[in-house]
All heavy atoms as TSV, in Angstrom:
chain	resi	resn	atom	element	x	y	z
A	1	MET	N	N	-28.587	-7.504	-5.893
A	1	MET	CA	C	-27.825	-7.790	-4.703
A	1	MET	C	C	-28.780	-8.236	-3.603
A	1	MET	O	O	-29.687	-7.504	-3.233
A	1	MET	CB	C	-27.050	-6.537	-4.295
A	1	MET	CG	C	-26.113	-6.772	-3.152
A	1	MET	SD	S	-25.118	-5.324	-2.823
A	1	MET	CE	C	-25.920	-4.792	-1.351
A	2	SER	N	N	-28.583	-9.415	-3.060
A	2	SER	CA	C	-29.483	-9.945	-2.048
A	2	SER	C	C	-29.043	-9.603	-0.625
A	2	SER	O	O	-29.800	-9.781	0.311
A	2	SER	CB	C	-29.600	-11.455	-2.211
A	2	SER	OG	O	-28.345	-12.058	-2.034
A	3	GLU	N	N	-27.835	-9.112	-0.457
A	3	GLU	CA	C	-27.322	-8.754	0.861
A	3	GLU	C	C	-28.000	-7.508	1.394
A	3	GLU	O	O	-28.353	-6.626	0.642
A	3	GLU	CB	C	-25.826	-8.419	0.758
A	3	GLU	CG	C	-24.923	-9.565	0.941
A	3	GLU	CD	C	-23.480	-9.124	0.816
A	3	GLU	OE1	O	-23.086	-8.094	1.380
A	3	GLU	OE2	O	-22.756	-9.832	0.140
A	4	THR	N	N	-28.150	-7.435	2.718
A	4	THR	CA	C	-28.678	-6.231	3.335
A	4	THR	C	C	-27.565	-5.446	4.023
A	4	THR	O	O	-27.827	-4.460	4.679
A	4	THR	CB	C	-29.780	-6.578	4.365
A	4	THR	OG1	O	-29.232	-7.444	5.341
A	4	THR	CG2	C	-30.971	-7.211	3.679
A	5	ARG	N	N	-26.330	-5.871	3.847
A	5	ARG	CA	C	-25.175	-5.210	4.458
A	5	ARG	C	C	-25.086	-3.768	3.975
A	5	ARG	O	O	-25.292	-3.487	2.809
A	5	ARG	CB	C	-23.904	-5.980	4.063
A	5	ARG	CG	C	-22.625	-5.377	4.586
A	5	ARG	CD	C	-21.443	-6.205	4.064
A	5	ARG	NE	N	-20.190	-5.750	4.561
A	5	ARG	CZ	C	-19.480	-4.759	4.043
A	5	ARG	NH1	N	-19.915	-4.112	3.001
A	5	ARG	NH2	N	-18.322	-4.412	4.559
A	6	GLU	N	N	-24.750	-2.875	4.886
A	6	GLU	CA	C	-24.551	-1.478	4.507
A	6	GLU	C	C	-23.107	-1.277	4.089
A	6	GLU	O	O	-22.193	-1.846	4.679
A	6	GLU	CB	C	-24.902	-0.560	5.666
A	6	GLU	CG	C	-26.378	-0.527	5.955
A	6	GLU	CD	C	-26.726	0.524	6.988
A	6	GLU	OE1	O	-26.020	1.540	7.084
A	6	GLU	OE2	O	-27.712	0.304	7.697
A	7	PHE	N	N	-22.908	-0.456	3.089
A	7	PHE	CA	C	-21.576	-0.159	2.583
A	7	PHE	C	C	-21.208	1.283	2.903
A	7	PHE	O	O	-22.073	2.145	3.002
A	7	PHE	CB	C	-21.520	-0.377	1.064
A	7	PHE	CG	C	-21.700	-1.808	0.664
A	7	PHE	CD1	C	-22.942	-2.287	0.280
A	7	PHE	CD2	C	-20.633	-2.691	0.680
A	7	PHE	CE1	C	-23.112	-3.613	-0.079
A	7	PHE	CE2	C	-20.787	-4.015	0.321
A	7	PHE	CZ	C	-22.037	-4.482	-0.054
A	8	THR	N	N	-19.924	1.520	3.036
A	8	THR	CA	C	-19.436	2.872	3.263
A	8	THR	C	C	-19.549	3.705	1.989
A	8	THR	O	O	-19.936	4.860	2.027
A	8	THR	CB	C	-17.960	2.829	3.721
A	8	THR	OG1	O	-17.873	2.029	4.890
A	8	THR	CG2	C	-17.432	4.208	4.008
A	9	LEU	N	N	-19.212	3.098	0.874
A	9	LEU	CA	C	-19.221	3.787	-0.421
A	9	LEU	C	C	-20.571	3.630	-1.107
A	9	LEU	O	O	-21.317	2.693	-0.823
A	9	LEU	CB	C	-18.121	3.222	-1.311
A	9	LEU	CG	C	-16.696	3.394	-0.793
A	9	LEU	CD1	C	-15.714	2.660	-1.694
A	9	LEU	CD2	C	-16.334	4.861	-0.704
A	10	PRO	N	N	-20.878	4.523	-2.055
A	10	PRO	CA	C	-22.139	4.400	-2.789
A	10	PRO	C	C	-22.164	3.150	-3.673
A	10	PRO	O	O	-21.113	2.685	-4.138
A	10	PRO	CB	C	-22.202	5.671	-3.640
A	10	PRO	CG	C	-20.837	6.229	-3.644
A	10	PRO	CD	C	-20.112	5.692	-2.452
A	11	MET	N	N	-23.356	2.636	-3.884
A	11	MET	CA	C	-23.515	1.420	-4.677
A	11	MET	C	C	-22.997	1.596	-6.104
A	11	MET	O	O	-22.608	0.631	-6.742
A	11	MET	CB	C	-24.980	0.980	-4.695
A	11	MET	CG	C	-25.482	0.515	-3.334
A	11	MET	SD	S	-24.417	-0.716	-2.523
A	11	MET	CE	C	-24.586	-2.093	-3.625
A	12	GLU	N	N	-22.937	2.813	-6.603
A	12	GLU	CA	C	-22.388	3.073	-7.945
A	12	GLU	C	C	-20.925	2.670	-8.031
A	12	GLU	O	O	-20.406	2.420	-9.112
A	12	GLU	CB	C	-22.538	4.550	-8.328
A	12	GLU	CG	C	-23.962	4.983	-8.535
A	12	GLU	CD	C	-24.698	5.337	-7.240
A	12	GLU	OE1	O	-24.074	5.391	-6.146
A	12	GLU	OE2	O	-25.910	5.555	-7.315
A	13	LEU	N	N	-20.240	2.617	-6.895
A	13	LEU	CA	C	-18.854	2.154	-6.844
A	13	LEU	C	C	-18.759	0.699	-6.402
A	13	LEU	O	O	-17.900	-0.040	-6.865
A	13	LEU	CB	C	-18.034	3.023	-5.890
A	13	LEU	CG	C	-17.883	4.490	-6.269
A	13	LEU	CD1	C	-17.155	5.244	-5.169
A	13	LEU	CD2	C	-17.171	4.632	-7.592
A	14	VAL	N	N	-19.645	0.305	-5.510
A	14	VAL	CA	C	-19.586	-1.045	-4.953
A	14	VAL	C	C	-19.939	-2.108	-5.994
A	14	VAL	O	O	-19.264	-3.137	-6.087
A	14	VAL	CB	C	-20.501	-1.169	-3.712
A	14	VAL	CG1	C	-20.577	-2.609	-3.223
A	14	VAL	CG2	C	-20.010	-0.251	-2.603
A	15	GLU	N	N	-20.956	-1.871	-6.793
A	15	GLU	CA	C	-21.373	-2.884	-7.773
A	15	GLU	C	C	-20.301	-3.161	-8.835
A	15	GLU	O	O	-20.005	-4.319	-9.124
A	15	GLU	CB	C	-22.708	-2.521	-8.411
A	15	GLU	CG	C	-23.883	-2.752	-7.475
A	15	GLU	CD	C	-23.962	-4.185	-6.936
A	15	GLU	OE1	O	-23.682	-5.144	-7.686
A	15	GLU	OE2	O	-24.298	-4.345	-5.760
A	16	PRO	N	N	-19.668	-2.138	-9.427
A	16	PRO	CA	C	-18.570	-2.437	-10.362
A	16	PRO	C	C	-17.405	-3.140	-9.667
A	16	PRO	O	O	-16.774	-4.030	-10.239
A	16	PRO	CB	C	-18.149	-1.065	-10.896
A	16	PRO	CG	C	-19.294	-0.179	-10.640
A	16	PRO	CD	C	-20.004	-0.722	-9.429
A	17	ALA	N	N	-17.135	-2.754	-8.423
A	17	ALA	CA	C	-16.059	-3.405	-7.665
A	17	ALA	C	C	-16.382	-4.880	-7.450
A	17	ALA	O	O	-15.509	-5.743	-7.566
A	17	ALA	CB	C	-15.849	-2.698	-6.331
A	18	ARG	N	N	-17.635	-5.179	-7.168
A	18	ARG	CA	C	-18.061	-6.568	-6.986
A	18	ARG	C	C	-17.810	-7.371	-8.269
A	18	ARG	O	O	-17.315	-8.492	-8.227
A	18	ARG	CB	C	-19.538	-6.636	-6.608
A	18	ARG	CG	C	-20.045	-8.058	-6.398
A	18	ARG	CD	C	-21.536	-8.116	-6.141
A	18	ARG	NE	N	-21.991	-7.227	-5.092
A	18	ARG	CZ	C	-21.891	-7.475	-3.779
A	18	ARG	NH1	N	-21.335	-8.596	-3.366
A	18	ARG	NH2	N	-22.338	-6.610	-2.899
A	19	ARG	N	N	-18.134	-6.772	-9.409
A	19	ARG	CA	C	-17.908	-7.461	-10.694
A	19	ARG	C	C	-16.425	-7.718	-10.937
A	19	ARG	O	O	-16.042	-8.777	-11.424
A	19	ARG	CB	C	-18.527	-6.658	-11.839
A	19	ARG	CG	C	-20.056	-6.673	-11.804
A	19	ARG	CD	C	-20.674	-6.138	-13.074
A	19	ARG	NE	N	-20.304	-4.761	-13.370
A	19	ARG	CZ	C	-20.969	-3.694	-12.950
A	19	ARG	NH1	N	-22.039	-3.822	-12.188
A	19	ARG	NH2	N	-20.569	-2.482	-13.292
A	20	VAL	N	N	-15.587	-6.759	-10.579
A	20	VAL	CA	C	-14.136	-6.931	-10.725
A	20	VAL	C	C	-13.639	-8.067	-9.836
A	20	VAL	O	O	-12.879	-8.931	-10.281
A	20	VAL	CB	C	-13.384	-5.613	-10.403
A	20	VAL	CG1	C	-11.888	-5.845	-10.285
A	20	VAL	CG2	C	-13.683	-4.567	-11.460
A	21	ILE	N	N	-14.072	-8.072	-8.591
A	21	ILE	CA	C	-13.668	-9.136	-7.657
A	21	ILE	C	C	-14.131	-10.494	-8.174
A	21	ILE	O	O	-13.352	-11.452	-8.222
A	21	ILE	CB	C	-14.214	-8.868	-6.234
A	21	ILE	CG1	C	-13.568	-7.634	-5.616
A	21	ILE	CG2	C	-14.040	-10.092	-5.340
A	21	ILE	CD1	C	-12.071	-7.749	-5.347
A	22	GLU	N	N	-15.393	-10.592	-8.555
A	22	GLU	CA	C	-15.939	-11.875	-9.019
A	22	GLU	C	C	-15.251	-12.365	-10.290
A	22	GLU	O	O	-14.963	-13.557	-10.418
A	22	GLU	CB	C	-17.443	-11.751	-9.221
A	22	GLU	CG	C	-18.193	-11.627	-7.910
A	22	GLU	CD	C	-19.677	-11.343	-8.079
A	22	GLU	OE1	O	-20.146	-11.168	-9.229
A	22	GLU	OE2	O	-20.378	-11.293	-7.051
A	23	ALA	N	N	-14.979	-11.462	-11.234
A	23	ALA	CA	C	-14.321	-11.857	-12.485
A	23	ALA	C	C	-12.903	-12.361	-12.227
A	23	ALA	O	O	-12.480	-13.362	-12.813
A	23	ALA	CB	C	-14.294	-10.682	-13.461
A	24	ASN	N	N	-12.189	-11.676	-11.343
A	24	ASN	CA	C	-10.821	-12.097	-11.040
A	24	ASN	C	C	-10.801	-13.380	-10.223
A	24	ASN	O	O	-9.924	-14.224	-10.411
A	24	ASN	CB	C	-10.055	-10.974	-10.348
A	24	ASN	CG	C	-9.567	-9.953	-11.345
A	24	ASN	OD1	O	-8.526	-10.122	-11.953
A	24	ASN	ND2	N	-10.364	-8.912	-11.560
A	25	ARG	N	N	-11.770	-13.555	-9.357
A	25	ARG	CA	C	-11.881	-14.799	-8.586
A	25	ARG	C	C	-12.125	-15.970	-9.556
A	25	ARG	O	O	-11.476	-17.008	-9.464
A	25	ARG	CB	C	-13.012	-14.710	-7.575
A	25	ARG	CG	C	-13.119	-15.933	-6.688
A	25	ARG	CD	C	-14.238	-15.806	-5.674
A	25	ARG	NE	N	-13.887	-14.847	-4.631
A	25	ARG	CZ	C	-14.625	-13.794	-4.288
A	25	ARG	NH1	N	-15.779	-13.563	-4.883
A	25	ARG	NH2	N	-14.222	-12.987	-3.329
A	26	ALA	N	N	-13.032	-15.789	-10.496
A	26	ALA	CA	C	-13.352	-16.837	-11.469
A	26	ALA	C	C	-12.156	-17.174	-12.357
A	26	ALA	O	O	-11.970	-18.323	-12.755
A	26	ALA	CB	C	-14.540	-16.410	-12.332
A	27	ALA	N	N	-11.333	-16.158	-12.647
A	27	ALA	CA	C	-10.160	-16.358	-13.502
A	27	ALA	C	C	-8.943	-16.836	-12.720
A	27	ALA	O	O	-7.903	-17.124	-13.307
A	27	ALA	CB	C	-9.819	-15.058	-14.233
A	28	GLY	N	N	-9.063	-16.898	-11.394
A	28	GLY	CA	C	-7.934	-17.323	-10.565
A	28	GLY	C	C	-6.815	-16.304	-10.508
A	28	GLY	O	O	-5.658	-16.659	-10.301
A	29	LYS	N	N	-7.169	-15.031	-10.661
A	29	LYS	CA	C	-6.162	-13.966	-10.673
A	29	LYS	C	C	-6.210	-13.154	-9.386
A	29	LYS	O	O	-7.208	-13.136	-8.680
A	29	LYS	CB	C	-6.383	-13.052	-11.869
A	29	LYS	CG	C	-6.163	-13.752	-13.180
A	29	LYS	CD	C	-6.243	-12.797	-14.325
A	29	LYS	CE	C	-5.934	-13.550	-15.613
A	29	LYS	NZ	N	-5.855	-12.643	-16.734
A	30	LYS	N	N	-5.112	-12.467	-9.113
A	30	LYS	CA	C	-5.002	-11.557	-7.971
A	30	LYS	C	C	-5.037	-10.120	-8.483
A	30	LYS	O	O	-4.711	-9.853	-9.635
A	30	LYS	CB	C	-3.695	-11.781	-7.203
A	30	LYS	CG	C	-3.557	-13.177	-6.627
A	30	LYS	CD	C	-4.455	-13.356	-5.439
A	30	LYS	CE	C	-4.231	-14.731	-4.810
A	30	LYS	NZ	N	-5.098	-14.962	-3.691
A	31	ILE	N	N	-5.400	-9.202	-7.612
A	31	ILE	CA	C	-5.478	-7.786	-7.961
A	31	ILE	C	C	-4.505	-6.997	-7.092
A	31	ILE	O	O	-4.453	-7.176	-5.883
A	31	ILE	CB	C	-6.894	-7.238	-7.721
A	31	ILE	CG1	C	-7.916	-7.996	-8.559
A	31	ILE	CG2	C	-6.950	-5.743	-8.004
A	31	ILE	CD1	C	-9.355	-7.687	-8.176
A	32	VAL	N	N	-3.747	-6.126	-7.743
A	32	VAL	CA	C	-2.896	-5.149	-7.064
A	32	VAL	C	C	-3.138	-3.823	-7.762
A	32	VAL	O	O	-3.185	-3.763	-8.983
A	32	VAL	CB	C	-1.399	-5.523	-7.166
A	32	VAL	CG1	C	-0.537	-4.439	-6.545
A	32	VAL	CG2	C	-1.134	-6.857	-6.509
A	33	VAL	N	N	-3.321	-2.757	-6.988
A	33	VAL	CA	C	-3.528	-1.447	-7.599
A	33	VAL	C	C	-2.507	-0.450	-7.067
A	33	VAL	O	O	-2.044	-0.552	-5.932
A	33	VAL	CB	C	-4.958	-0.907	-7.360
A	33	VAL	CG1	C	-5.988	-1.812	-7.999
A	33	VAL	CG2	C	-5.262	-0.734	-5.903
A	34	ALA	N	N	-2.146	0.489	-7.914
A	34	ALA	CA	C	-1.303	1.618	-7.529
A	34	ALA	C	C	-2.089	2.869	-7.904
A	34	ALA	O	O	-2.481	3.034	-9.049
A	34	ALA	CB	C	0.040	1.575	-8.251
A	35	GLU	N	N	-2.354	3.707	-6.917
A	35	GLU	CA	C	-3.196	4.873	-7.140
A	35	GLU	C	C	-2.459	6.161	-6.803
A	35	GLU	O	O	-1.544	6.172	-6.003
A	35	GLU	CB	C	-4.451	4.780	-6.267
A	35	GLU	CG	C	-5.252	3.513	-6.504
A	35	GLU	CD	C	-6.480	3.452	-5.623
A	35	GLU	OE1	O	-7.384	4.287	-5.813
A	35	GLU	OE2	O	-6.521	2.586	-4.737
A	36	SER	N	N	-2.915	7.231	-7.415
A	36	SER	CA	C	-2.391	8.545	-7.114
A	36	SER	C	C	-3.571	9.482	-6.889
A	36	SER	O	O	-4.020	9.649	-5.770
A	36	SER	CB	C	-1.503	9.050	-8.250
A	36	SER	OG	O	-1.069	10.366	-7.982
A	37	CYS	N	N	-4.106	10.013	-7.948
A	37	CYS	CA	C	-5.190	10.996	-7.825
A	37	CYS	C	C	-6.460	10.419	-7.215
A	37	CYS	O	O	-7.255	11.154	-6.646
A	37	CYS	CB	C	-5.501	11.593	-9.185
A	37	CYS	SG	S	-4.132	12.564	-9.819
A	38	THR	N	N	-6.664	9.118	-7.330
A	38	THR	CA	C	-7.855	8.510	-6.743
A	38	THR	C	C	-7.727	8.364	-5.231
A	38	THR	O	O	-8.708	8.084	-4.551
A	38	THR	CB	C	-8.133	7.133	-7.366
A	38	THR	OG1	O	-6.961	6.326	-7.217
A	38	THR	CG2	C	-8.504	7.242	-8.819
A	39	GLY	N	N	-6.537	8.526	-4.695
A	39	GLY	CA	C	-6.322	8.548	-3.250
A	39	GLY	C	C	-6.764	7.305	-2.499
A	39	GLY	O	O	-7.098	7.375	-1.333
A	40	GLY	N	N	-6.792	6.188	-3.168
A	40	GLY	CA	C	-7.178	4.947	-2.511
A	40	GLY	C	C	-8.627	4.558	-2.725
A	40	GLY	O	O	-9.101	3.574	-2.164
A	41	LEU	N	N	-9.347	5.303	-3.564
A	41	LEU	CA	C	-10.757	5.021	-3.793
A	41	LEU	C	C	-10.977	3.663	-4.453
A	41	LEU	O	O	-11.916	2.943	-4.100
A	41	LEU	CB	C	-11.393	6.123	-4.632
A	41	LEU	CG	C	-12.897	6.037	-4.828
A	41	LEU	CD1	C	-13.627	6.037	-3.485
A	41	LEU	CD2	C	-13.380	7.190	-5.695
A	42	VAL	N	N	-10.115	3.278	-5.379
A	42	VAL	CA	C	-10.249	1.973	-6.035
A	42	VAL	C	C	-10.067	0.863	-4.997
A	42	VAL	O	O	-10.868	-0.075	-4.919
A	42	VAL	CB	C	-9.245	1.826	-7.196
A	42	VAL	CG1	C	-9.292	0.426	-7.785
A	42	VAL	CG2	C	-9.524	2.868	-8.280
A	43	THR	N	N	-9.030	0.988	-4.183
A	43	THR	CA	C	-8.793	0.009	-3.126
A	43	THR	C	C	-9.970	-0.040	-2.154
A	43	THR	O	O	-10.424	-1.119	-1.764
A	43	THR	CB	C	-7.498	0.341	-2.365
A	43	THR	OG1	O	-6.402	0.188	-3.257
A	43	THR	CG2	C	-7.306	-0.562	-1.156
A	44	ALA	N	N	-10.484	1.114	-1.777
A	44	ALA	CA	C	-11.623	1.162	-0.852
A	44	ALA	C	C	-12.831	0.447	-1.447
A	44	ALA	O	O	-13.502	-0.321	-0.754
A	44	ALA	CB	C	-11.965	2.609	-0.520
A	45	ALA	N	N	-13.099	0.671	-2.724
A	45	ALA	CA	C	-14.246	0.030	-3.366
A	45	ALA	C	C	-14.063	-1.481	-3.433
A	45	ALA	O	O	-14.984	-2.239	-3.127
A	45	ALA	CB	C	-14.461	0.609	-4.767
A	46	LEU	N	N	-12.874	-1.913	-3.812
A	46	LEU	CA	C	-12.630	-3.354	-3.931
A	46	LEU	C	C	-12.712	-4.058	-2.582
A	46	LEU	O	O	-13.224	-5.170	-2.483
A	46	LEU	CB	C	-11.277	-3.607	-4.589
A	46	LEU	CG	C	-11.169	-3.193	-6.057
A	46	LEU	CD1	C	-9.731	-3.304	-6.533
A	46	LEU	CD2	C	-12.102	-4.005	-6.938
A	47	THR	N	N	-12.231	-3.404	-1.542
A	47	THR	CA	C	-12.243	-4.052	-0.221
A	47	THR	C	C	-13.574	-3.894	0.504
A	47	THR	O	O	-13.747	-4.438	1.592
A	47	THR	CB	C	-11.085	-3.548	0.659
A	47	THR	OG1	O	-11.169	-2.125	0.795
A	47	THR	CG2	C	-9.746	-3.940	0.057
A	48	GLU	N	N	-14.522	-3.191	-0.082
A	48	GLU	CA	C	-15.889	-3.156	0.455
A	48	GLU	C	C	-16.567	-4.509	0.269
A	48	GLU	O	O	-17.513	-4.835	0.976
A	48	GLU	CB	C	-16.735	-2.112	-0.284
A	48	GLU	CG	C	-16.536	-0.706	0.165
A	48	GLU	CD	C	-17.400	-0.363	1.369
A	48	GLU	OE1	O	-18.627	-0.273	1.254
A	48	GLU	OE2	O	-16.803	-0.190	2.437
A	49	ILE	N	N	-16.085	-5.295	-0.682
A	49	ILE	CA	C	-16.722	-6.553	-1.033
A	49	ILE	C	C	-16.298	-7.639	-0.042
A	49	ILE	O	O	-15.108	-7.926	0.094
A	49	ILE	CB	C	-16.353	-6.978	-2.476
A	49	ILE	CG1	C	-16.591	-5.835	-3.462
A	49	ILE	CG2	C	-17.096	-8.247	-2.872
A	49	ILE	CD1	C	-17.965	-5.233	-3.446
A	50	PRO	N	N	-17.261	-8.260	0.652
A	50	PRO	CA	C	-16.906	-9.335	1.572
A	50	PRO	C	C	-16.157	-10.463	0.846
A	50	PRO	O	O	-16.544	-10.864	-0.256
A	50	PRO	CB	C	-18.263	-9.832	2.079
A	50	PRO	CG	C	-19.189	-8.674	1.884
A	50	PRO	CD	C	-18.699	-7.988	0.644
A	51	GLY	N	N	-15.067	-10.910	1.437
A	51	GLY	CA	C	-14.280	-11.989	0.833
A	51	GLY	C	C	-13.291	-11.534	-0.215
A	51	GLY	O	O	-12.618	-12.353	-0.830
A	52	SER	N	N	-13.169	-10.224	-0.416
A	52	SER	CA	C	-12.269	-9.721	-1.454
A	52	SER	C	C	-10.804	-10.036	-1.174
A	52	SER	O	O	-9.987	-10.064	-2.099
A	52	SER	CB	C	-12.433	-8.213	-1.641
A	52	SER	OG	O	-12.090	-7.520	-0.453
A	53	SER	N	N	-10.473	-10.318	0.078
A	53	SER	CA	C	-9.068	-10.568	0.422
A	53	SER	C	C	-8.512	-11.840	-0.224
A	53	SER	O	O	-7.303	-11.990	-0.313
A	53	SER	CB	C	-8.883	-10.635	1.939
A	53	SER	OG	O	-9.654	-11.691	2.473
A	54	ASP	N	N	-9.378	-12.724	-0.712
A	54	ASP	CA	C	-8.854	-13.899	-1.415
A	54	ASP	C	C	-8.404	-13.553	-2.829
A	54	ASP	O	O	-7.725	-14.339	-3.472
A	54	ASP	CB	C	-9.856	-15.063	-1.411
A	54	ASP	CG	C	-11.136	-14.784	-2.157
A	54	ASP	OD1	O	-11.444	-13.603	-2.416
A	54	ASP	OD2	O	-11.862	-15.747	-2.480
A	55	VAL	N	N	-8.746	-12.360	-3.305
A	55	VAL	CA	C	-8.371	-11.907	-4.649
A	55	VAL	C	C	-7.494	-10.656	-4.588
A	55	VAL	O	O	-6.545	-10.518	-5.335
A	55	VAL	CB	C	-9.636	-11.596	-5.494
A	55	VAL	CG1	C	-9.270	-11.074	-6.864
A	55	VAL	CG2	C	-10.515	-12.827	-5.614
A	56	PHE	N	N	-7.822	-9.753	-3.669
A	56	PHE	CA	C	-7.117	-8.474	-3.572
A	56	PHE	C	C	-5.837	-8.652	-2.766
A	56	PHE	O	O	-5.877	-9.001	-1.590
A	56	PHE	CB	C	-8.007	-7.429	-2.910
A	56	PHE	CG	C	-7.420	-6.053	-2.935
A	56	PHE	CD1	C	-7.491	-5.279	-4.074
A	56	PHE	CD2	C	-6.779	-5.547	-1.826
A	56	PHE	CE1	C	-6.935	-4.007	-4.099
A	56	PHE	CE2	C	-6.219	-4.284	-1.838
A	56	PHE	CZ	C	-6.302	-3.510	-2.979
A	57	LEU	N	N	-4.705	-8.419	-3.411
A	57	LEU	CA	C	-3.409	-8.628	-2.772
A	57	LEU	C	C	-2.904	-7.357	-2.073
A	57	LEU	O	O	-2.481	-7.408	-0.923
A	57	LEU	CB	C	-2.391	-9.108	-3.806
A	57	LEU	CG	C	-1.014	-9.478	-3.291
A	57	LEU	CD1	C	-1.104	-10.616	-2.287
A	57	LEU	CD2	C	-0.122	-9.873	-4.458
A	58	ALA	N	N	-2.941	-6.210	-2.772
A	58	ALA	CA	C	-2.399	-4.983	-2.186
A	58	ALA	C	C	-2.866	-3.761	-2.938
A	58	ALA	O	O	-3.224	-3.833	-4.115
A	58	ALA	CB	C	-0.865	-5.025	-2.202
A	59	GLY	N	N	-2.833	-2.635	-2.244
A	59	GLY	CA	C	-3.116	-1.348	-2.853
A	59	GLY	C	C	-2.089	-0.342	-2.358
A	59	GLY	O	O	-1.779	-0.311	-1.170
A	60	PHE	N	N	-1.550	0.413	-3.267
A	60	PHE	CA	C	-0.555	1.438	-2.924
A	60	PHE	C	C	-1.072	2.791	-3.357
A	60	PHE	O	O	-1.559	2.958	-4.469
A	60	PHE	CB	C	0.779	1.165	-3.647
A	60	PHE	CG	C	1.377	-0.166	-3.306
A	60	PHE	CD1	C	1.101	-1.280	-4.082
A	60	PHE	CD2	C	2.186	-0.315	-2.198
A	60	PHE	CE1	C	1.631	-2.509	-3.770
A	60	PHE	CE2	C	2.716	-1.532	-1.864
A	60	PHE	CZ	C	2.454	-2.647	-2.660
A	61	VAL	N	N	-0.978	3.762	-2.466
A	61	VAL	CA	C	-1.334	5.134	-2.788
A	61	VAL	C	C	-0.051	5.946	-2.751
A	61	VAL	O	O	0.601	6.030	-1.713
A	61	VAL	CB	C	-2.372	5.722	-1.796
A	61	VAL	CG1	C	-2.674	7.168	-2.143
A	61	VAL	CG2	C	-3.624	4.873	-1.794
A	62	THR	N	N	0.321	6.489	-3.891
A	62	THR	CA	C	1.533	7.300	-3.967
A	62	THR	C	C	1.195	8.633	-4.610
A	62	THR	O	O	0.425	8.694	-5.568
A	62	THR	CB	C	2.620	6.593	-4.797
A	62	THR	OG1	O	2.130	6.383	-6.113
A	62	THR	CG2	C	2.996	5.260	-4.179
A	63	TYR	N	N	1.745	9.677	-4.075
A	63	TYR	CA	C	1.472	10.995	-4.614
A	63	TYR	C	C	2.633	11.917	-4.290
A	63	TYR	O	O	3.177	11.879	-3.193
A	63	TYR	CB	C	0.183	11.572	-4.021
A	63	TYR	CG	C	-0.191	12.884	-4.644
A	63	TYR	CD1	C	-0.847	12.920	-5.868
A	63	TYR	CD2	C	0.138	14.079	-4.037
A	63	TYR	CE1	C	-1.182	14.130	-6.457
A	63	TYR	CE2	C	-0.187	15.285	-4.612
A	63	TYR	CZ	C	-0.857	15.302	-5.832
A	63	TYR	OH	O	-1.181	16.486	-6.414
A	64	SER	N	N	2.997	12.704	-5.275
A	64	SER	CA	C	4.019	13.709	-5.068
A	64	SER	C	C	3.644	14.930	-5.874
A	64	SER	O	O	3.227	14.826	-7.022
A	64	SER	CB	C	5.390	13.182	-5.534
A	64	SER	OG	O	6.363	14.183	-5.378
A	65	ASN	N	N	3.758	16.075	-5.274
A	65	ASN	CA	C	3.381	17.305	-5.953
A	65	ASN	C	C	4.502	17.791	-6.827
A	65	ASN	O	O	5.557	18.109	-6.492
A	65	ASN	CB	C	2.994	18.364	-4.931
A	65	ASN	CG	C	2.291	19.533	-5.570
A	65	ASN	OD1	O	2.102	19.564	-6.778
A	65	ASN	ND2	N	1.875	20.457	-4.747
């Protein structure tokens, strides 16, 4: 990674998220996630990536006990 930007999440989450964003961008696909136990962590990781909004459409966090 050549960027010096600081991330909120650890790089162990940011780097896989970057690969997901880049792969979906290359494939011309959009991403939507629905989360429960992760509490929005997947969405947070994906949106840490600059420019992810051209691929990431929405994230929903739903939980019921």
